C-alpha positions in Angstrom: 11.3 25.8 -9.4 12.8 22.6 -10.9 12.5 19.5 -8.8 14.6 16.5 -8.8 14.0 13.6 -11.4 14.8 10.1 -10.7 15.3 7.7 -13.7 15.9 4.0 -13.7 17.3 3.2 -17.1 16.9 -0.6 -18.0 17.5 -2.8 -20.9 14.7 -5.0 -22.0 14.3 -8.8 -21.5 15.9 -11.5 -23.5 14.5 -12.4 -27.0 15.5 -15.3 -29.1 17.8 -13.2 -31.1 19.6 -12.2 -28.1 19.9 -15.7 -26.9 21.5 -16.4 -30.2 23.9 -13.4 -30.0 22.5 -11.5 -33.0 22.7 -7.7 -33.4 19.2 -6.8 -34.3 18.7 -3.1 -33.4 15.8 -2.6 -35.9 14.3 -6.0 -35.1 10.9 -6.6 -33.4 11.2 -9.8 -31.6 9.0 -10.7 -28.6 10.5 -11.6 -25.3 11.1 -15.1 -24.8 10.5 -17.1 -21.5 13.6 -16.0 -20.0 13.0 -12.5 -20.9 9.6 -12.5 -19.2 11.1 -14.0 -16.1 14.0 -11.3 -16.2 11.2 -8.5 -16.5 9.6 -9.6 -13.2 13.0 -9.8 -11.5 13.7 -6.3 -12.9 10.6 -4.9 -11.3 11.3 -6.7 -8.0 14.8 -5.0 -8.1 13.3 -1.6 -8.4 10.5 -1.8 -6.0 12.0 -0.2 -3.1 12.3 3.0 -5.1 8.6 3.7 -5.3 8.5 4.6 -9.2 5.6 6.6 -10.6 5.4 5.2 -14.0 7.1 3.4 -16.9 8.2 4.6 -20.4 9.5 2.4 -23.1 10.8 2.3 -26.8 8.1 1.4 -29.2 9.8 -2.0 -30.0 7.9 -5.2 -29.0 10.6 -6.5 -26.6 10.7 -3.2 -24.8 6.8 -2.8 -24.7 6.4 -6.4 -23.2 9.1 -5.6 -20.6 7.4 -2.3 -19.6 4.0 -4.1 -19.3 5.4 -6.7 -17.0 7.1 -4.2 -14.9 3.9 -2.0 -14.9 1.8 -5.0 -13.7 4.3 -6.3 -11.2 4.8 -2.8 -9.6 1.3 -1.6 -10.1 2.3 1.5 -11.9 1.1 2.8 -15.1 2.8 2.7 -18.5 2.9 6.4 -19.9 3.9 5.5 -23.4 6.1 3.9 -26.0 8.5 6.2 -27.9 10.9 5.8 -30.8 13.5 8.0 -29.2 14.2 5.3 -26.8 14.9 2.6 -29.7 18.2 0.8 -30.1 20.9 1.7 -32.5 20.2 0.9 -36.3 22.8 -1.6 -37.4 22.2 -1.4 -41.0 24.1 -4.0 -42.9 25.2 -5.6 -39.7 21.7 -6.5 -38.6 21.1 -10.2 -37.9 24.9 -11.0 -37.8 26.7 -12.3 -34.8 29.7 -10.8 -33.3 31.9 -13.5 -34.7 30.4 -12.9 -38.3 31.0 -9.1 -37.8 34.6 -9.6 -36.9 35.2 -12.0 -39.6 33.5 -9.9 -42.4 34.5 -6.4 -41.4 37.4 -7.0 -39.0 35.6 -5.1 -36.2 35.2 -6.3 -32.5 31.7 -5.4 -31.4 32.3 -4.0 -27.9 31.5 -0.9 -26.0 29.7 1.4 -28.5 31.6 0.3 -31.5 32.2 3.7 -33.1 34.2 1.7 -35.7 30.9 0.7 -37.4 29.6 4.2 -37.8 30.6 4.5 -41.5 29.0 1.1 -42.5 26.1 1.7 -44.7 22.8 2.4 -43.2 24.4 2.1 -39.5 23.4 4.8 -37.1 26.3 6.7 -35.7 27.0 6.8 -32.0 26.6 10.7 -32.0 23.0 10.2 -33.3 22.2 7.8 -30.5 23.7 10.1 -27.9 21.7 12.9 -29.5 18.5 10.9 -28.8 19.6 10.3 -25.2 20.3 14.1 -24.8 16.8 14.9 -26.2 15.1 12.4 -24.1 16.8 13.6 -20.9 16.1 17.3 -21.7 12.4 16.5 -22.4 12.0 14.3 -19.2 13.5 17.0 -17.0 10.8 19.3 -18.4 7.8 17.1 -18.4 8.5 14.8 -15.4 10.1 17.1 -13.0 9.6 15.7 -9.4 8.7 12.2 -10.7 10.3 8.8 -10.5 10.4 6.9 -13.9 11.5 3.7 -15.2 12.8 3.7 -18.8 12.9 0.4 -20.7 15.3 0.8 -23.6 17.9 -1.1 -25.6 21.6 -1.9 -25.5 23.1 1.2 -27.3 20.9 3.6 -25.7 21.4 2.3 -22.1 25.2 2.4 -22.8 25.1 5.9 -24.4 23.0 7.1 -21.4 25.6 5.6 -19.0 28.5 7.0 -20.8 27.0 10.5 -20.9 25.8 10.8 -17.5 27.5 8.2 -15.3 31.1 7.6 -16.6 33.1 5.4 -19.0 31.2 2.2 -20.0 34.2 0.4 -21.5 34.3 -3.3 -20.3 30.8 -3.0 -19.0 28.2 -5.5 -20.4 24.6 -4.4 -20.3 22.8 -7.7 -20.3 19.2 -8.0 -20.6 17.2 -6.2 -17.9 20.5 -4.7 -16.4 19.7 -1.4 -15.0 21.0 1.6 -13.0 19.4 4.7 -11.3 20.4 8.3 -11.6 19.0 11.4 -10.2 19.0 14.9 -12.1 19.1 17.8 -9.7 20.0 21.3 -10.2 22.1 20.5 -13.3 24.0 17.7 -11.6 23.7 14.1 -12.0 24.0 11.5 -9.2 24.3 7.9 -9.4 21.7 6.5 -7.0 22.4 2.9 -7.7 25.0 1.6 -10.2 24.5 -1.2 -12.5 22.6 -4.2 -11.5 22.5 -7.3 -13.6 19.5 -9.5 -13.6 
C-alpha cells in the first residue's frame, strides 16, 4: 500500500552571483552571509511540519543550504543529487537579465522557453523530465515520509508548474518554498509559496 509523501520544495539561499542578478545555472558559488541567514529562516518556516530529512542538488549553494536546514531542524541530509540541479543556461551563463535582453531580445521571466534553442541551453522539457523522474523515484523510495528538497530556480518553477499550477508572474526568490502532498495519484498544496 502506498502512503502519502510530503515534500517541501525550496530554492537555495543567496549567493554573490544571485545578488548581482547573474544567470548561473551551472555555477558553483557558495552561499553569502545573506544566504546563510535565509537558510536558517527557511528551516524555521518549515519547523512545524516535522520533516524527516533533507535532500539537495549537488551544487555547493544547495548543499550548504541543506546542511544549515539539517542542523537547525536536527534532521539528517540523505544525499546530494544532480537530478535536482538548476537549468543549464549555456551561452547565457554569467549574464544579467538586461544583458540577455540586449543581446538576444529575450525577456528572462517565467521558465523562458524562448532560450531553449540557444546553444548549450537546457530545454524546459528536459528540466521537467528531471522533475518528473525525481517525483516518481521519491514516491517509491520515500513513501510515508516528509522530505525537504533544496534545489534551484528553474527546477522549483518547473515543479510548481507541473504539480501546483501556472507560475507566470511568480518570482521564486532565494529560499522561497512551498509544500505539497502526493497521495493516491493526487497532489494537494499543503502550503503555497512562502518567501523568505
